[in-house]
C-alpha positions as CSV (number, residue, x, y, z in Angstrom):
1,X,123.6,73.0,153.8
2,X,124.0,76.1,156.0
3,X,127.6,76.7,157.3
4,X,128.7,79.9,158.9
5,X,131.6,81.9,157.4
6,X,133.8,81.6,160.4
7,X,133.7,77.8,160.1
8,X,134.5,78.1,156.4
9,X,137.5,80.4,157.2
10,X,138.9,78.3,160.1
11,X,138.0,74.7,159.4
12,X,136.7,74.4,155.8
13,X,133.8,72.1,154.9
14,X,133.1,68.4,154.3
15,X,129.9,68.1,152.4
16,X,130.4,64.6,151.1
17,X,127.5,62.2,151.1
18,X,127.4,58.9,152.9
19,X,127.7,57.2,149.5
20,X,130.5,59.0,147.7
21,X,129.6,60.6,144.4
22,X,131.5,60.1,141.2
23,X,133.1,63.6,141.2
24,X,134.6,65.4,144.2
25,X,135.1,69.1,144.0
26,X,138.0,70.1,146.3
27,X,137.7,73.8,147.0
28,X,138.8,76.8,149.0
29,X,136.3,77.4,151.9
30,X,135.8,80.9,150.4
31,X,133.9,79.3,147.5
32,X,131.8,76.9,149.4
33,X,128.5,78.8,149.3
34,X,128.9,79.5,145.6
35,X,129.7,75.9,144.7
36,X,126.8,74.5,146.8
37,X,124.5,77.1,145.1
38,X,125.7,75.9,141.7
39,X,125.1,72.2,142.7
40,X,121.5,73.1,143.6
41,X,120.9,75.3,140.6
42,X,122.1,72.8,138.1
43,X,121.0,69.7,139.9
44,X,124.6,68.4,140.0
45,X,123.8,65.7,142.6
46,X,126.6,63.5,141.2
47,X,129.1,65.9,142.7
48,X,130.4,66.2,146.3
49,X,132.2,69.1,147.9
50,X,135.0,69.2,150.4
51,X,136.7,72.5,151.3
52,X,140.0,73.5,152.9
53,X,140.0,76.4,155.3
54,X,139.7,79.7,153.6
55,X,142.3,81.1,155.9
56,X,145.0,79.3,153.9
57,X,144.9,82.3,151.6
58,X,146.7,84.2,154.4
59,X,149.5,81.6,154.0
60,X,149.6,80.8,150.2
61,X,152.9,78.8,150.6
62,X,150.8,76.2,152.4
63,X,148.0,75.8,149.9
64,X,149.8,73.4,147.5
65,X,150.7,70.9,150.3
66,X,147.2,71.0,151.7
67,X,145.6,70.4,148.4
68,X,148.0,67.4,147.7
69,X,147.1,65.9,151.1
70,X,143.4,66.2,150.4
71,X,143.7,64.7,146.9
72,X,145.7,61.8,148.1
73,X,143.2,61.3,151.0
74,X,140.1,61.2,148.8
75,X,141.2,60.0,145.3
76,X,140.5,56.3,145.9
77,X,136.8,57.1,146.7
78,X,136.2,59.0,143.5
79,X,136.7,58.5,139.8
80,X,137.6,62.2,139.4
81,X,138.7,65.1,141.6
82,X,138.4,68.7,140.5
83,X,140.4,71.3,142.3
84,X,138.5,74.5,142.7
85,X,141.5,76.7,143.3
86,X,143.2,79.1,140.9
87,X,146.9,79.8,141.3
88,X,146.1,81.8,144.5
89,X,149.7,83.0,145.1
90,X,151.4,79.6,144.8
91,X,153.6,80.8,141.9
92,X,152.6,78.0,139.6
93,X,153.3,75.3,142.2
94,X,149.7,74.3,142.6
95,X,149.3,73.8,138.8
96,X,152.5,71.8,138.6
97,X,151.3,69.5,141.5
98,X,147.8,69.1,140.0
99,X,149.5,68.1,136.7
100,X,151.6,65.6,138.5
101,X,148.6,64.1,140.3
102,X,146.5,64.1,137.2
103,X,143.8,66.3,138.4
104,X,142.3,69.4,136.8
105,X,142.0,72.9,138.4
106,X,140.5,76.2,137.6
107,X,142.5,78.4,135.2
108,X,143.5,81.9,136.3
109,X,145.6,83.7,138.9
110,X,143.0,84.0,141.6
111,X,139.3,84.0,142.3
112,X,138.9,87.7,141.4
113,X,139.9,86.8,137.9
114,X,137.7,83.8,137.4
115,X,134.6,85.5,139.0
116,X,135.1,88.4,136.6
117,X,135.9,85.9,133.8
118,X,139.6,85.3,133.1
119,X,139.6,86.9,129.7
120,X,137.7,90.0,130.8
121,X,139.9,90.4,133.9
122,X,143.1,90.1,131.9
123,X,141.8,92.7,129.4
124,X,141.2,95.2,132.2
125,X,144.1,94.3,134.5
126,X,146.5,97.1,133.4
127,X,143.8,99.8,134.0
128,X,142.8,98.4,137.4
129,X,146.2,97.6,138.9
130,X,145.4,100.0,141.7
131,X,142.0,98.4,142.6
132,X,141.4,96.5,145.8
133,X,139.0,93.5,145.3
134,X,136.4,91.9,147.5
135,X,134.0,89.1,146.8
136,X,130.8,88.2,148.7
137,X,132.8,86.0,151.1
138,X,135.5,88.6,151.7
139,X,132.9,91.3,152.3
140,X,131.5,89.1,155.1
141,X,135.0,88.2,156.4
142,X,136.6,91.6,155.8
143,X,138.0,91.9,159.4
144,X,139.4,88.4,159.4
145,X,141.1,88.6,156.0
146,X,142.0,92.3,155.7
147,X,141.6,94.5,158.8
148,X,143.1,92.2,161.4
149,X,145.9,90.5,159.4
150,X,147.2,93.9,158.4
151,X,147.2,95.0,162.0
152,X,144.7,97.8,161.4
153,X,142.6,96.7,164.4
154,X,145.6,97.7,166.5
155,X,147.2,100.4,164.4
156,X,144.5,102.1,162.3
157,X,146.9,104.9,161.6
158,X,148.7,102.6,159.2
159,X,145.7,102.6,156.8
160,X,146.9,105.3,154.5
161,X,150.4,103.9,154.3
162,X,149.1,100.4,153.4
163,X,146.3,101.5,151.1
164,X,147.4,104.9,149.9
165,X,148.3,103.7,146.4
166,X,144.9,102.1,145.8
167,X,142.4,104.2,143.9
168,X,139.2,102.2,144.4
169,X,137.6,99.1,145.9
170,X,135.8,96.8,143.4
171,X,133.2,94.6,145.0
172,X,132.6,91.6,142.8
173,X,129.1,90.6,143.8
174,X,128.1,86.9,143.3
175,X,124.6,87.6,144.5
176,X,122.2,90.5,144.7
177,X,122.0,91.2,148.4
178,X,121.3,94.7,149.8
179,X,122.8,93.8,153.1
180,X,126.1,92.8,151.5
181,X,126.1,95.9,149.3
182,X,125.8,98.0,152.5
183,X,128.6,96.0,154.2
184,X,130.8,96.4,151.1
185,X,130.3,100.2,151.3
186,X,131.3,100.1,155.0
187,X,134.4,98.2,154.0
188,X,135.3,100.8,151.4
189,X,134.7,103.6,153.8
190,X,136.9,101.9,156.4
191,X,139.8,101.9,153.8
192,X,139.0,105.4,152.6
193,X,138.3,104.2,149.0
194,X,135.4,104.8,146.6
195,X,133.4,101.7,145.9
196,X,132.5,100.2,142.5
197,X,130.1,97.3,142.6
198,X,130.1,94.7,139.8
199,X,127.7,91.9,139.6
200,X,129.8,89.0,138.3
201,X,127.6,86.0,139.3
202,X,129.7,82.9,139.4
203,X,131.8,83.7,136.3
204,X,134.3,81.1,135.1
205,X,133.7,79.0,138.3
206,X,130.3,78.0,136.8
207,X,131.9,77.5,133.4
208,X,134.6,75.2,134.8
209,X,132.2,73.0,136.8
210,X,129.8,72.8,134.0
211,X,132.5,71.1,131.9
212,X,132.9,68.2,134.3
213,X,131.3,65.0,133.2
214,X,127.5,64.8,133.6
215,X,125.8,62.2,135.7
216,X,125.9,58.8,134.0
């Protein structure tokens, strides 16, 4: 399924089949391509995907309520729903609601952590507190999630004030794509930061989905 990144940002995705599968993965739109790739790679045809708009990350206080609405909307059609969100700035509220609803979610503070691997990210967090992170999706949607929300399209002179304490940009690459590598470099140049590229693949996202029940 081919969906453009603007649609994933603004509207999310509904990739459920006509005959609902046994497991529904409810995810952030920023993870749609990675999850669909994992479905295909692992032949997880017993799983469906629906995504909330990625732009909710600009308003993390809204994430929990939107996830709750989606779980309540779909839960009668599935024997299990898995929430493919980490905490994502909800201050523990999302985990508390998922516990209350009886649904599992991905462990970790945010997608940068689970792409890196939560344990590895935690081990290096103190040394990289001044790093600015991008994923494949955020490289492609840099203007929509970084440049414009921070007003840098209108006031580029604010760049050094906003990013002056960062020491590098870390691009966590889920895929090996020279075009994305070049775009990541352009993003780093735009912020005046040196770029470090790390190939993470799907990290703990793949681990979490692989632990869901296999097709019966």
